[in-house]
VORO-209014 format. One record per residue (C-alpha): residue number from 1; residue in three letters; x, y, z. Coordinates in steps of 0.02 Angstrom, whole numbers, plus 32768, in hexadecimal, padded with zeros to 4 digits. Example, Ala and Ser with C-alpha at 12.3 -4.5 7.8 and 13.67 -1.06 7.14 Angstrom:
BEGIN
R rokol vexvex    X    Y    Z
R     1    ALA 8267 7F1F 8186
R     2    SER 82AC 7FCB 8165
% end
This chain:
BEGIN
R rokol vexvex    X    Y    Z
R     1    UNK A6B4 6E2C 92B7
R     2    UNK A6DD 6D86 9268
R     3    UNK A724 6DEF 91C8
R     4    UNK A77D 6E52 922E
R     5    UNK A7D1 6DCF 9299
R     6    UNK A7EE 6D60 9207
R     7    UNK A84B 6DFC 919D
R     8    UNK A8C0 6E05 9232
R     9    UNK A8E7 6D60 926D
R    10    UNK A91F 6D27 91B7
R    11    UNK A9A5 6D72 91C7
R    12    UNK A9EC 6D05 9246
R    13    UNK A993 6C6F 924E
R    14    UNK A926 6C16 91C6
R    15    UNK A874 6C3A 91BD
R    16    UNK A7E2 6BE9 9178
R    17    UNK A729 6C2F 917D
R    18    UNK A691 6BC8 91A8
R    19    UNK A5D4 6C11 9188
R    20    UNK A52A 6BC3 9196
R    21    UNK A525 6C10 90D0
R    22    UNK A59E 6BBA 9087
R    23    UNK A5AB 6C2F 8FE9
R    24    UNK A59F 6CB6 9066
R    25    UNK A641 6C80 90C4
R    26    UNK A6AE 6C56 901C
R    27    UNK A686 6D02 8FD0
R    28    UNK A6C9 6D4F 9073
R    29    UNK A756 6CE2 9079
R    30    UNK A780 6D02 8FD2
R    31    UNK A777 6DC5 8FE4
R    32    UNK A7ED 6DB3 9085
R    33    UNK A85D 6D2F 9043
R    34    UNK A842 6C9F 90B4
R    35    UNK A7E7 6BF2 9096
R    36    UNK A73A 6BBC 90B5
R    37    UNK A710 6B1F 9106
R    38    UNK A683 6AB1 913C
R    39    UNK A665 6AA1 91FD
R    40    UNK A6A1 69E5 91FC
R    41    UNK A73F 6A3D 91BA
R    42    UNK A750 6AA7 925E
R    43    UNK A771 69F4 92C1
R    44    UNK A833 6A10 9291
R    45    UNK A851 6AC3 92CA
R    46    UNK A8AB 6ADC 935E
R    47    UNK A83D 6B8A 9380
R    48    UNK A785 6B9E 935B
R    49    UNK A759 6C58 9362
R    50    UNK A688 6C76 9369
R    51    UNK A65C 6D1B 9335
R    52    UNK A591 6CFD 9330
R    53    UNK A502 6D52 9379
R    54    UNK A4F8 6D43 9435
R    55    UNK A449 6CE9 942A
R    56    UNK A493 6C5A 93C5
R    57    UNK A54E 6C62 9415
R    58    UNK A51A 6BD1 9487
R    59    UNK A4DF 6B57 93FB
R    60    UNK A580 6B73 9399
R    61    UNK A5E9 6B4F 942F
R    62    UNK A58C 6AAF 944A
R    63    UNK A598 6A6C 93A2
R    64    UNK A649 6AB2 939D
R    65    UNK A678 6A44 9433
R    66    UNK A633 69B7 93DC
R    67    UNK A6BA 69B9 9354
R    68    UNK A761 6A13 93A5
R    69    UNK A7F7 69A0 93CD
R    70    UNK A84B 69A0 9464
R    71    UNK A8AF 6A23 94A4
R    72    UNK A866 6AA3 942D
R    73    UNK A81C 6B57 9465
R    74    UNK A75B 6BA4 9457
R    75    UNK A76B 6C43 9453
R    76    UNK A6C2 6CA8 9431
R    77    UNK A6B2 6D5F 9418
R    78    UNK A62C 6DBB 9478
R    79    UNK A611 6E7A 94CB
R    80    UNK A5B8 6E36 955A
R    81    UNK A606 6DAB 95D0
R    82    UNK A59B 6D93 9688
R    83    UNK A51D 6CF9 9656
R    84    UNK A56A 6CBD 95A7
R    85    UNK A60C 6C8A 95D8
R    86    UNK A5E4 6C2E 966C
R    87    UNK A54B 6BD6 95EB
R    88    UNK A5D2 6B99 9589
R    89    UNK A659 6B5F 95FC
R    90    UNK A5D9 6AF1 9650
R    91    UNK A5EF 6A94 95B7
R    92    UNK A68C 6A98 959D
R    93    UNK A6CD 69F2 9578
R    94    UNK A788 69D7 95EC
R    95    UNK A7E6 69B7 9542
R    96    UNK A7BE 6A69 9512
R    97    UNK A7F3 6B0C 954D
R    98    UNK A77D 6BB6 9538
R    99    UNK A7B8 6C70 9536
R   100    UNK A73A 6CF4 9518
R   101    UNK A774 6D94 94AD
R   102    UNK A724 6E4A 9496
R   103    UNK A78A 6EAD 9415
R   104    UNK A769 6F68 942B
R   105    UNK A769 6F8E 936E
R   106    UNK A6F8 6F72 92D9
R   107    UNK A77F 6F7E 9246
R   108    UNK A81D 6F55 921D
R   109    UNK A85E 6FED 91FC
R   110    UNK A85B 7032 928A
R   111    UNK A901 7068 92D7
R   112    UNK A8ED 7028 938B
R   113    UNK A894 6F85 939A
R   114    UNK A86A 6F7B 9448
R   115    UNK A81A 6EA8 9474
R   116    UNK A7ED 6E63 9525
R   117    UNK A812 6DC7 9559
R   118    UNK A7BE 6D5F 95CC
R   119    UNK A81C 6CA9 95F6
R   120    UNK A78B 6C3F 961E
R   121    UNK A7DF 6BAE 9645
R   122    UNK A87E 6BAF 95DA
R   123    UNK A91E 6B6E 961C
R   124    UNK A963 6B4B 9581
R   125    UNK A935 6BC9 9519
R   126    UNK A911 6C60 956A
R   127    UNK A9DC 6C8F 954E
R   128    UNK A9D4 6C58 949E
R   129    UNK A939 6CB6 946C
R   130    UNK A974 6D3D 94AC
R   131    UNK AA17 6D48 9454
R   132    UNK A9B2 6D12 93B7
R   133    UNK A93B 6DBA 93C8
R   134    UNK A9E0 6E26 93E2
R   135    UNK AA23 6DD8 9341
R   136    UNK A993 6E08 92E6
R   137    UNK A997 6EC9 931B
R   138    UNK A92B 6ECE 93B7
R   139    UNK A944 6EFE 9459
R   140    UNK A8FF 6E94 94E8
R   141    UNK A8C2 6EA4 9599
R   142    UNK A87A 6E32 9619
R   143    UNK A7FD 6E3D 9691
R   144    UNK A762 6DD8 96D5
R   145    UNK A6B4 6DAE 968C
R   146    UNK A671 6E2A 9711
R   147    UNK A6EF 6EB2 9702
R   148    UNK A6DD 6EBA 964B
R   149    UNK A621 6EBE 964C
R   150    UNK A62D 6F5B 96DC
R   151    UNK A6B0 6FC3 967A
R   152    UNK A652 6F9E 95E1
R   153    UNK A5A7 6FCF 963A
R   154    UNK A5F2 707E 962E
R   155    UNK A66B 7086 959F
R   156    UNK A5FF 7020 952A
R   157    UNK A543 7028 957A
R   158    UNK A534 70D5 95A4
R   159    UNK A5A3 7125 9501
R   160    UNK A520 70C7 948A
R   161    UNK A490 7105 9504
R   162    UNK A4D0 71AE 94DC
R   163    UNK A4C3 71A2 942A
R   164    UNK A412 7144 943D
R   165    UNK A3CA 71D7 9490
R   166    UNK A414 724D 941F
R   167    UNK A3D1 71EF 938E
R   168    UNK A328 71FB 93DC
R   169    UNK A327 72A6 941D
R   170    UNK A353 72E9 9364
R   171    UNK A2B1 7272 932C
R   172    UNK A242 72C0 93A5
R   173    UNK A280 7383 937F
R   174    UNK A268 7353 92B6
R   175    UNK A318 736C 929C
R   176    UNK A34B 72B6 9257
R   177    UNK A36C 7322 91A6
R   178    UNK A3C8 7396 91DA
R   179    UNK A3FF 743E 915C
R   180    UNK A4BF 7427 913A
R   181    UNK A4D6 74E1 9156
R   182    UNK A4D7 74C5 9216
R   183    UNK A531 7426 9236
R   184    UNK A5D2 7448 927E
R   185    UNK A66C 73DF 926F
R   186    UNK A648 739E 9320
R   187    UNK A590 7374 92F1
R   188    UNK A5D0 732A 924A
R   189    UNK A63C 72A6 929F
R   190    UNK A5A0 7289 931C
R   191    UNK A528 7260 928D
R   192    UNK A5A5 71E8 9240
R   193    UNK A5CB 7187 92EF
R   194    UNK A4EC 717B 92F2
R   195    UNK A4E4 7130 9242
R   196    UNK A575 70B5 9282
R   197    UNK A507 7083 9319
R   198    UNK A479 7064 92AA
R   199    UNK A4BF 6FF6 922D
R   200    UNK A4F5 6F90 92CC
R   201    UNK A44F 6FB4 9335
R   202    UNK A437 6EED 9360
R   203    UNK A4D9 6EEA 93A3
R   204    UNK A4CA 6F8F 93F9
R   205    UNK A41A 6F63 9459
R   206    UNK A461 6EA5 947C
R   207    UNK A4CF 6EFD 94E9
R   208    UNK A460 6F79 953D
R   209    UNK A3F1 6EDB 956E
R   210    UNK A464 6E54 9583
R   211    UNK A4F3 6EB3 9600
R   212    UNK A4BC 6EA1 96B7
R   213    UNK A503 6F43 96EC
R   214    UNK A49E 6FA9 9658
R   215    UNK A420 6FEA 96B3
R   216    UNK A487 7037 9738
R   217    UNK A4EB 708B 96A6
R   218    UNK A45B 70CE 9665
R   219    UNK A3F7 70F7 9700
R   220    UNK A496 7162 973F
R   221    UNK A486 71B1 9673
R   222    UNK A3E1 71E9 969C
R   223    UNK A3F9 722C 973E
R   224    UNK A47F 728D 9705
R   225    UNK A41D 72D0 966F
R   226    UNK A391 730A 96F0
R   227    UNK A408 7359 974A
R   228    UNK A45B 73C2 96E4
R   229    UNK A3AA 73EB 9692
R   230    UNK A387 742B 9724
R   231    UNK A427 7490 9742
R   232    UNK A427 74CE 969C
R   233    UNK A368 7515 96B7
R   234    UNK A389 7568 9759
R   235    UNK A3F6 75DC 96F2
R   236    UNK A3B6 7694 96F4
R   237    UNK A376 76C1 963D
R   238    UNK A3EE 774F 960A
R   239    UNK A36F 77D0 95C9
% end
């Protein structure tokens, strides 16, 4: 997501990329058309956007807070909000502001680029960041962390769980390697999504574990699957 955000924002602001692997940062920056920088260089930035795994987000935030200038904005990009943003907010120095984002797209090439914005402590940056995102081609929605995680338990947790269940079903039925002649157009699109899920399995599983409403969504899914199974099984078989 870091590459995607950098690509979109480079047209409306000056963008620099930092990574623990500076050579990788230079490679990515050159490909996108922006600059690579050291972590210390970020001290002059008005906004620092952290696009890192949730397990190291707090560590990155702590490090960033030590070098950020007064009045600047820290932004995290994460799929789960409750529990994470409270820890970051508790460490936030009074001189800084903080907003949490969740882009609901994976490529700058998609037509509709929705992003959810959760202002935590952003008196001066709330409208400014929203305007910047809109100029970069994104459509912005706002909500609380609690509301975000409840909604995403249905829209993301249950959605991904459906595909994960299908993947395991195909595996158990020995249909992982399908015969081409039997594949319908709709199934072909589904298989493409399964491949995408597999490529991002770490993030998908992280969301399943960390969203505090995830178990509720999965339980409802399983209950409905059982209900449908019982309903279909009770149908009189045609002889």
